[in-house]
N, C-alpha and C positions, 0 to 999 in steps of 0.2 A: 483400381485407381481411376479417377475421373479427371479429364483434362478440360478445364474451363478457361477460355481466353488465354491459353498458353501456360496456365498455372496448373500444376499437378495437385489435385485434391486428394490427400492421403488421410487415412483414419487418424493419424497423429495430429494433422493439421485441424481436422474437425474437432477433435477432443480439446486441443489447445484453444481454438476459437470459442468453443462452448464454455470452457473454464474462464477465459478472459472476459467473456460477456457477462457471466454470473458475477465475477469479481468487480466489473464496472458497475453492475446494478447494485451490488452490496455497497460500493463506495458512494453511489448516489443516495442509497438508503441512510448512510451515516449522516448526511447533511439534510436529508428530506424529512426525517422523522422529528416531531416535536418532543417526543419522549426520550429522555437521556438513556434509559435502559435499552430501548429498541435500537438507538443509534450505536450503543456499545456492542450489542449483539451483532449488528451489521458489520461493525469493525472487526469483530472476532472472525466472522465468516470471510471477510476480505483478507485478513491476515493468513488464515488457513489456505485459502485459494491461491494467494501469492506464493506460499510455500510449495504448494502442489505445482504451480507454474515453474518455480525454480527447479523442482525435481524433473519436470519434463524437459528442461533445458540442460540436463546433466550437470547442474550446479548443486550437488547434494549438500555441501557445507552451508551454502547460503539458505537452502531450504530448512535445514535443521536449525540454523541460527534464527531464522524467521519464526519458527515454532517456539523455540526456547525463549528468545529475548522478547520478541514483540507479543506473540500470543500468550506467552506465559507471564513474563514480568510486567510489561507495560499494561496489559489489559487488567491484571490484578490491581495495579496502581489506579487505573481509571475506575474500576469498580469500587475500590475503597473510597475514592473521592465522591463517587455518586452516592454511596451509602452514607458517607459522613455528612454530605451537604443535603441529604434527603432529596436528591433530584429525581428520584423515581416516583415521588408522590404526584398524583394527578393535580394539575393546576388548570383553573378555568381562566382562559384569556378572553377578554372581550375587546378584541381589536377589530377595527373596521378594515374592510378590504380597500386599501388605498392604492396608490400607484406603485408602491415599492415591490409587492409580490409579482404582479404581472411584468413589471420592468425587469425584475431579476430573472424571471423565466425567459423573457425574450433575450436578454443578454447572455444567459447560459446557453441558449440554443445557437446564438450567433457565434459565441466562442467555440462551442462544440463543432459547428460547421467549419470554422476557420482551421481548427486543429485537424479535423478530418480531411479538409482540402489539402493540407500539407503532408499528412501521413499516407493517405490512401494511394496517391500516384506512385510513391516510392515502394509501397508494398506490392502494387500490381506489377512493377517492373523488376522486382527482386527475383533472383534465381537461387537455386540451391547451391550452397558453397561446395567446392571440392574439398576432399579430405586434406587437412593441413596438420602435419605432426606438431607444429608449435601450438596449435589450438586444442590438442587432445587433452592437455592438462588444465583446460579452462574449468574453473569452478572447484578445483582440487584445493585442499588445505594448504599445500605447499605454494601454489600459485597465488592464492589470496594472501597468505602470510608474507611472501616475498614482496608483493605489491604494497601491502599495507605498511610494512616496516621499512620500505625503501622510498617509494615515490610519495606516499601519503603519510609519512611519519609525523609531520608537523600538524596537519589537521586532526590526526588520530589523538595526539597528545592534547590539542586544544579542546577537543570534545571531552576528553577525560577530565580536564580541569574544570570545564563548565559543569559537568555532571557532579563533580565533587563540591563545587560552589553551591549548586542546587540542593544537594543533600545537607550541607551545613546550614544553609538558609532555612530549609524546611524544619530542621531540628530546632533552630533558634526561634522560629515562629511558633512551633508547637510548645516550647518551654515557656513562652510568654503567656500563653493562655492558661496555663496551670497555676 
């Protein structure tokens, strides 16, 4: 173990930092690629890496849910939309380099600097927490279920109603085309 500026660098911290860096690069790849298929593949990589990060935080249920729900179901939906709309076909764009792209890059760097300026000082002053018996069940199915169906029951039901409305709307739109 290496001690840098009062922070103990462990192999777990290095692995977590490496995974988080690759996940952040994959997230940038989602919006940076012009090709929809490449963006979707970057999103798949990001979803898998987020699941691995959940596993490193001992939140196994969240990691498994990430793989099943997002990487499985949501990405299949995205890929069907890409195939249906033929978004994977190469398109020739003849756009001039105007002020929008450089201005967007500058704004993205400014916002990234602002966020880093807020996050990095608290990360540098953070210390390793002591063992807390109340937090030992963190990420377990019982703890998530208890929180989901007590504190967050109204938002949970609101999201389920919104998803149901989306499903019914997509069925109605699909029936009109036939």
